[in-house]
C-alpha positions as CSV (number, residue, x, y, z in Angstrom):
1,M,62.0,93.5,142.3
2,A,64.6,96.2,142.3
3,S,63.6,99.4,142.5
4,I,65.3,103.1,142.8
5,K,64.0,105.8,144.7
6,L,65.1,109.4,145.7
7,R,64.9,110.7,148.9
8,L,65.8,113.9,150.9
9,R,67.9,114.2,154.5
10,G,68.2,116.9,156.5
11,N,66.7,119.9,157.1
12,S,69.1,122.6,156.4
13,K,68.4,125.0,152.7
14,Q,70.8,122.3,151.1
15,A,69.8,118.8,152.0
16,N,71.3,116.4,150.0
17,I,69.1,114.5,147.9
18,Y,69.6,110.5,148.4
19,I,69.4,107.7,145.8
20,R,67.9,104.2,147.4
21,I,68.0,101.0,145.7
22,S,65.4,98.3,147.3
23,L,66.4,94.9,146.1
24,G,64.0,93.0,147.9
25,R,64.1,91.1,151.2
26,G,64.9,93.9,153.4
27,L,68.2,95.1,151.4
28,D,68.1,98.6,150.8
29,I,71.4,100.2,149.6
30,E,71.7,104.7,149.0
31,R,74.0,107.1,148.8
32,K,74.0,110.9,148.3
33,S,72.9,111.8,144.3
34,G,75.4,114.8,144.3
35,Y,72.2,117.0,144.4
36,T,70.8,119.2,146.8
37,I,67.6,121.3,147.1
38,D,66.2,123.5,149.5
39,P,63.4,121.2,152.0
40,V,60.7,123.9,151.0
41,D,60.9,122.8,147.1
42,W,60.5,119.5,147.6
43,S,57.9,117.3,147.1
44,K,58.0,114.4,149.9
45,A,54.7,112.8,148.6
46,K,56.0,112.4,144.6
47,G,59.7,112.1,145.7
48,K,60.6,114.3,143.1
49,P,61.5,118.8,143.1
50,I,58.7,120.6,142.9
51,G,58.9,122.1,139.1
52,R,58.3,126.0,140.5
53,D,61.2,127.6,137.9
54,E,63.6,126.5,135.3
55,N,66.1,125.8,137.9
56,L,64.0,123.0,139.6
57,K,63.1,122.0,136.3
58,N,66.7,121.3,135.2
59,L,67.4,119.3,138.5
60,N,64.2,117.2,138.2
61,T,65.5,116.7,134.5
62,D,68.8,115.8,135.9
63,L,67.8,113.4,138.6
64,S,65.7,111.4,136.2
65,D,68.9,111.4,134.0
66,L,70.8,109.8,136.9
67,I,67.4,107.2,137.6
68,N,67.7,106.1,133.9
69,Q,71.4,105.3,134.2
70,L,71.4,103.9,137.5
71,N,68.4,101.3,136.0
72,T,70.5,100.4,133.3
73,A,73.1,100.0,135.5
74,L,71.7,97.8,137.4
75,N,69.7,95.7,135.5
76,T,73.3,94.8,133.7
77,A,74.6,94.1,137.1
78,L,71.5,91.6,137.8
79,K,72.4,90.0,134.6
80,N,75.8,90.0,135.1
81,K,75.7,88.0,138.9
82,V,77.5,91.2,140.0
83,T,77.6,92.1,143.8
84,I,75.1,95.0,144.4
85,N,76.6,97.1,147.2
86,S,76.8,100.6,149.0
87,K,80.3,100.5,147.2
88,W,78.8,99.6,143.8
89,L,76.4,102.1,144.0
90,Q,78.8,105.0,145.1
91,N,80.9,103.7,142.3
92,Q,78.5,104.3,140.0
93,I,77.2,107.8,141.0
94,D,80.7,108.9,140.3
95,I,81.5,107.1,137.1
96,I,77.9,109.1,136.2
97,H,79.3,112.3,137.4
98,N,82.8,112.2,135.5
99,L,84.7,111.3,139.0
100,V,86.2,108.2,138.6
101,P,89.8,108.8,137.9
102,I,90.5,107.7,133.8
103,T,93.7,105.7,133.7
104,N,95.6,105.6,130.4
105,E,95.0,102.3,129.9
106,E,91.1,103.5,129.3
107,L,91.8,106.1,126.8
108,I,90.6,105.1,123.4
109,V,94.2,105.6,121.9
110,N,96.0,104.1,124.4
111,Y,94.1,100.8,124.2
112,I,94.2,100.9,120.7
113,Q,98.2,100.4,121.2
114,K,97.5,97.6,123.8
115,I,95.5,95.8,121.4
116,I,98.2,96.3,118.6
117,D,100.9,95.6,121.2
118,N,99.3,91.8,122.1
119,A,98.0,91.4,118.8
120,K,99.8,88.2,118.4
121,H,97.7,87.3,121.7
122,K,94.2,88.6,120.3
123,K,91.3,86.2,119.0
124,N,91.2,86.2,115.6
125,S,88.0,86.0,113.3
126,K,88.7,82.3,112.7
127,G,88.5,80.9,116.3
128,G,92.3,81.1,116.5
129,L,95.1,83.1,117.9
130,G,97.0,86.8,116.0
131,L,95.6,89.4,114.2
132,S,96.6,89.4,110.7
133,K,99.3,92.3,109.3
134,S,96.1,94.1,107.5
135,R,93.8,93.7,110.7
136,I,97.2,95.6,112.4
137,K,97.5,98.0,109.8
138,S,93.8,98.4,110.0
139,Y,93.8,99.5,114.0
140,K,97.0,101.5,113.5
141,T,94.8,103.7,110.6
142,F,92.0,103.6,113.1
143,Q,93.9,105.2,116.1
144,N,95.6,107.8,113.8
145,T,91.9,108.8,112.7
146,I,90.8,108.9,116.5
147,K,93.8,111.6,117.2
148,R,92.6,113.7,114.4
149,F,88.8,113.6,115.4
150,Q,90.5,114.8,119.1
151,R,92.5,117.4,117.7
152,D,89.6,118.9,115.6
153,S,86.5,118.2,117.9
154,N,88.2,117.8,121.8
155,N,91.1,120.3,120.9
156,S,93.4,117.9,120.8
157,K,92.1,116.1,124.4
158,D,92.3,112.4,125.0
159,F,88.4,111.0,124.6
160,A,87.9,107.9,127.3
161,I,86.5,104.5,126.4
162,I,83.5,105.2,128.9
163,D,82.8,108.6,126.1
164,V,81.5,106.2,123.5
165,N,78.0,106.2,123.4
166,L,75.0,106.8,120.3
167,N,76.4,110.6,120.5
168,F,80.0,110.3,120.5
169,S,79.4,108.0,117.7
170,E,77.0,110.2,116.1
171,K,79.4,113.4,116.6
172,F,82.6,110.9,115.1
173,T,80.3,109.9,112.0
174,T,79.7,113.5,111.1
175,W,82.9,114.4,111.7
176,L,84.2,111.9,109.0
177,F,82.0,112.4,106.3
178,S,83.1,116.5,107.2
179,K,86.4,115.0,105.9
180,N,84.5,113.4,102.9
181,Y,84.9,110.4,103.4
182,S,83.2,107.8,101.6
183,I,80.6,105.7,103.6
184,N,81.9,102.3,103.5
185,Y,85.6,103.9,105.1
186,A,83.3,106.0,107.9
187,G,81.2,102.7,108.6
188,K,84.5,100.5,109.1
189,N,85.7,103.2,111.9
190,I,81.9,103.0,113.2
191,D,83.0,99.5,113.5
192,N,86.4,99.6,114.6
193,L,85.4,101.8,117.3
194,K,82.8,98.8,118.4
195,A,85.1,96.5,118.5
196,V,87.8,98.4,120.6
197,C,85.0,99.1,122.9
198,R,83.9,95.5,123.5
199,D,87.5,94.1,123.9
200,A,87.8,96.5,126.5
201,K,84.7,95.8,128.2
202,R,85.9,92.4,128.3
203,N,88.7,93.3,129.9
204,G,87.5,95.0,132.8
205,I,87.1,99.2,131.5
206,P,84.3,100.9,131.9
207,T,81.9,101.0,129.1
208,S,78.8,103.2,128.0
209,D,75.6,100.7,128.3
210,E,74.5,102.4,124.6
211,V,77.7,100.7,123.2
212,D,75.8,97.7,121.4
213,L,73.4,99.8,120.3
214,I,75.6,101.4,118.2
215,C,75.4,100.6,114.4
216,G,77.8,100.5,111.6
217,F,76.8,101.2,108.2
218,S,77.8,100.7,104.2
219,E,77.5,101.4,100.4
220,K,76.4,98.8,98.2
221,K,78.4,99.1,95.5
222,D,76.8,99.3,92.2
223,S,77.5,96.9,89.6
224,D,79.0,100.0,87.1
225,E,81.9,100.3,89.9
226,I,82.9,97.3,89.8
227,I,85.9,97.6,87.4
228,I,87.3,93.9,86.0
229,L,90.0,93.7,82.8
230,S,87.4,91.8,80.1
231,D,89.4,89.1,78.0
232,K,89.9,91.2,75.0
233,E,91.6,94.2,77.5
234,Q,93.9,91.0,78.5
235,D,95.0,90.4,75.3
236,N,95.7,93.8,74.6
237,I,98.0,94.1,77.6
238,A,99.4,90.9,76.7
239,S,100.4,92.2,72.9
240,L,101.5,95.7,74.1
241,E,105.5,96.4,73.3
242,L,107.6,97.5,76.8
243,E,110.8,97.8,77.2
244,S,110.9,98.4,81.2
245,D,111.9,95.1,82.9
246,S,109.7,96.2,85.4
247,L,106.5,96.9,83.8
248,I,107.1,93.3,82.2
249,N,107.7,91.8,85.1
250,A,104.2,93.6,86.7
251,R,102.3,92.6,83.3
252,K,103.0,88.9,83.9
253,W,101.4,89.4,87.6
254,L,98.5,91.4,86.4
255,L,97.9,88.7,83.4
256,L,98.5,85.5,86.1
257,G,96.1,87.4,88.4
258,C,93.7,87.3,86.1
259,Q,94.1,83.1,85.7
260,V,94.4,82.4,89.0
261,G,91.7,84.6,91.0
262,Q,93.8,85.1,94.0
263,R,94.8,88.5,95.9
264,Y,97.5,89.9,95.5
265,S,98.9,88.9,98.7
266,D,98.6,85.0,97.8
267,L,99.3,85.7,93.9
268,I,102.7,87.4,94.6
269,R,103.8,84.1,96.8
270,I,103.9,81.9,93.9
271,R,106.7,79.7,93.7
272,K,107.9,76.7,91.5
273,E,107.0,74.4,94.0
274,N,103.7,75.3,94.5
275,I,103.1,73.9,90.8
276,I,102.5,70.6,90.8
277,D,101.1,67.6,88.5
278,H,97.9,66.0,89.5
279,K,96.2,63.7,87.5
280,N,98.1,64.8,84.4
281,L,97.1,68.5,85.3
282,K,99.0,71.2,86.6
283,I,97.8,72.7,90.0
284,I,99.0,75.5,92.0
285,E,98.3,75.0,95.8
286,L,98.3,77.7,98.1
287,S,97.5,78.8,101.7
288,Q,95.8,81.9,101.8
289,I,97.1,84.5,104.1
290,K,93.4,86.0,104.9
291,T,91.2,83.0,105.5
292,S,93.8,80.1,106.6
293,K,92.7,77.5,103.5
294,K,94.4,75.4,101.6
295,V,93.1,76.1,97.6
296,A,93.9,74.4,94.8
297,I,93.6,76.1,91.5
298,P,94.3,74.8,88.3
299,V,96.6,76.3,85.7
300,L,94.8,77.2,82.6
301,P,96.0,77.7,79.4
302,K,97.6,81.7,79.1
303,A,98.5,80.8,83.1
304,L,100.7,78.0,81.9
305,E,102.5,80.4,78.9
306,I,103.3,83.0,81.5
307,I,104.7,80.5,83.8
308,E,106.8,78.8,81.7
309,S,108.4,81.5,80.2
310,G,109.6,82.7,83.9
311,L,107.6,83.5,86.9
312,P,107.6,86.9,87.9
313,Y,109.7,88.3,90.9
314,P,107.9,89.4,94.1
315,I,107.3,92.9,94.1
316,S,105.2,95.5,96.7
317,N,101.4,95.4,96.4
318,Q,102.1,99.4,95.7
319,K,104.8,99.2,92.8
320,F,102.1,96.8,91.1
321,N,99.3,99.2,91.4
322,N,102.0,101.8,90.2
323,Y,103.4,100.3,87.4
324,I,99.8,98.5,85.8
325,K,98.2,102.2,85.7
326,Q,101.5,102.4,83.5
327,I,100.9,99.7,81.5
328,C,97.2,99.9,81.1
329,K,97.9,103.4,80.0
330,Q,100.0,102.3,77.0
331,A,97.6,99.8,76.4
332,E,94.5,102.9,76.2
333,I,92.8,101.1,78.6
334,N,90.3,104.4,78.7
335,T,87.2,103.3,79.1
336,P,84.7,106.3,80.9
337,T,84.1,104.1,84.2
338,R,83.0,105.5,87.4
339,G,85.1,105.1,90.7
340,S,87.5,106.8,93.4
341,K,90.7,107.7,93.6
342,I,92.4,110.1,95.6
343,I,93.0,113.4,93.5
344,K,96.4,114.6,93.7
345,T,97.6,117.6,95.1
346,D,100.4,119.5,95.5
347,R,100.5,118.8,99.4
348,S,101.0,115.4,101.1
349,N,98.1,112.5,100.0
350,K,98.5,110.7,103.2
351,N,95.1,109.8,105.0
352,K,93.6,112.1,102.0
353,P,90.0,110.5,101.3
354,K,88.8,109.3,98.1
355,T,87.2,111.1,95.1
356,K,84.2,109.2,93.7
357,G,83.7,110.6,89.7
358,V,84.3,109.5,86.0
359,Y,87.5,108.4,84.8
360,P,89.6,106.3,82.3
361,K,89.1,103.3,83.4
362,W,93.7,102.6,83.8
363,Q,93.4,105.4,86.6
364,L,91.3,103.1,89.1
365,L,92.9,99.8,88.5
366,G,94.6,98.3,91.6
367,S,95.7,94.7,92.5
368,H,91.9,94.1,93.2
369,V,91.2,93.8,90.0
370,C,93.1,90.4,89.0
371,R,90.7,88.5,91.1
372,R,87.5,90.3,90.5
373,S,88.3,89.5,86.6
374,F,89.1,86.1,87.4
375,A,85.8,85.5,89.3
376,S,83.9,88.4,86.6
377,N,85.4,87.0,83.6
378,F,84.1,83.2,84.3
379,Y,80.7,83.5,86.0
380,G,78.5,81.7,83.7
381,K,81.4,79.7,82.0
382,I,82.2,77.3,84.3
383,P,79.6,76.6,88.1
384,T,80.0,79.0,90.3
385,P,80.5,76.6,93.3
386,V,83.6,75.6,91.0
387,I,84.3,79.5,91.0
388,I,83.8,79.9,94.9
389,G,86.1,76.9,95.2
390,I,88.9,79.0,94.0
391,T,88.3,82.6,95.7
392,Q,87.5,81.0,98.7
393,H,84.4,83.5,99.2
394,S,82.6,82.7,102.6
395,T,79.3,82.3,100.6
396,E,77.6,82.8,97.1
397,K,75.6,85.7,98.6
398,T,79.6,87.4,99.2
399,F,80.5,86.1,95.8
400,L,77.6,87.6,93.9
401,K,78.1,91.2,95.5
402,Y,81.6,90.8,94.9
403,I,81.3,90.8,91.1
404,G,78.2,92.8,91.2
405,K,75.6,89.9,90.6
406,T,72.1,89.2,92.5
407,S,70.8,86.0,93.1
408,Y,68.5,86.7,90.0
409,D,71.3,86.6,87.9
410,N,72.3,83.6,89.3
411,A,68.4,82.1,88.5
412,E,69.3,82.4,84.9
413,Q,72.5,81.1,85.0
414,M,71.0,78.3,85.7
415,M,68.4,78.2,83.2
416,E,71.1,78.5,80.2
417,Y,72.4,75.4,81.3
418,F,69.2,73.3,81.7
419,T,68.4,74.9,78.7
420,K,71.6,74.3,77.2
421,I,70.9,70.1,78.3
422,E,67.5,70.3,76.6
423,T,69.0,71.3,73.5
424,K,71.8,68.4,73.6
425,K,68.7,66.1,74.4
């Protein structure tokens, strides 16, 4: 069994303290610990400094910390069948004392850039190759966040991958909250931090053994913060008199989106060729960008009416979000609603966090309202698995969370179906 001990060598007043690792079968290695001591202050029996004063007590603490870090590194190395020799020991001591020169690739910001540059060849969450556009965008945003953190807390000096430990995570989290970022946004940054470090470790970059101990977090969304457009609100929007072609086009996308239950990135790609006839039904066939899953969506009467009047032309997500706010403001979708939005100021709102509060509903609307309205409005009217087959949520639990329901709501829904069947009998 491996053991780590301290040993004093030399009789000078600045004698070197050595670290000795015994691996069994007569295999011993040792290197200078980087600390010295006057032999009169050393306990040979206990193998550590005699705590006569504050300086010796501090030295004792530093040596204990050194041994603990080496123990962790040794256990990891033995687990991964790394060769343990004098060179390995010296390298670990140098790393602990920050004597190993940091290469450009070992800096957090630079390594994030490496991930972005090699996105096409990175393994994605589906097991294939190539990161999605949204994931690349997430890394770019995270990179900018790290740059701001370095500027505010490290005098703009670059942090290295090896710096990321529990203490770093705590400081980063505290800084994120000091900027009034939401719990979920802060949690995503911690998740990204761990993802970058794990990728670096797989590629031979030195990382802290505490990376796996860092925990992400998120805030459960209250049901009253899940924003949808009811059937009545959609009817009000449909009957609204609009003069602007841009707003008329955006309204078509909004109402169509509430009938097909797809993310905006998939909704905006619907073309005539995606609409087919199948057993006297019109079906929209799509391959979702995020999941790569193929989905067949029945064209409901309201959706058919929009399609037959002429499919809308594609617009950017940002324009869509701006247009539907204008439309819903005109439609007087003013219900006081709890949510988060960016409070505009005279200065740039770039990277500005959202502020929680109660606002007129139209101010909180974005492209996400389409898919969520579909899922919420049809929940309880048609079987949940059928809705999930269209929205393509990974699990029923994820779907219920998405619309602010629980498994108890699902149980109640099942009993309603059962009661209806029994009543018919």
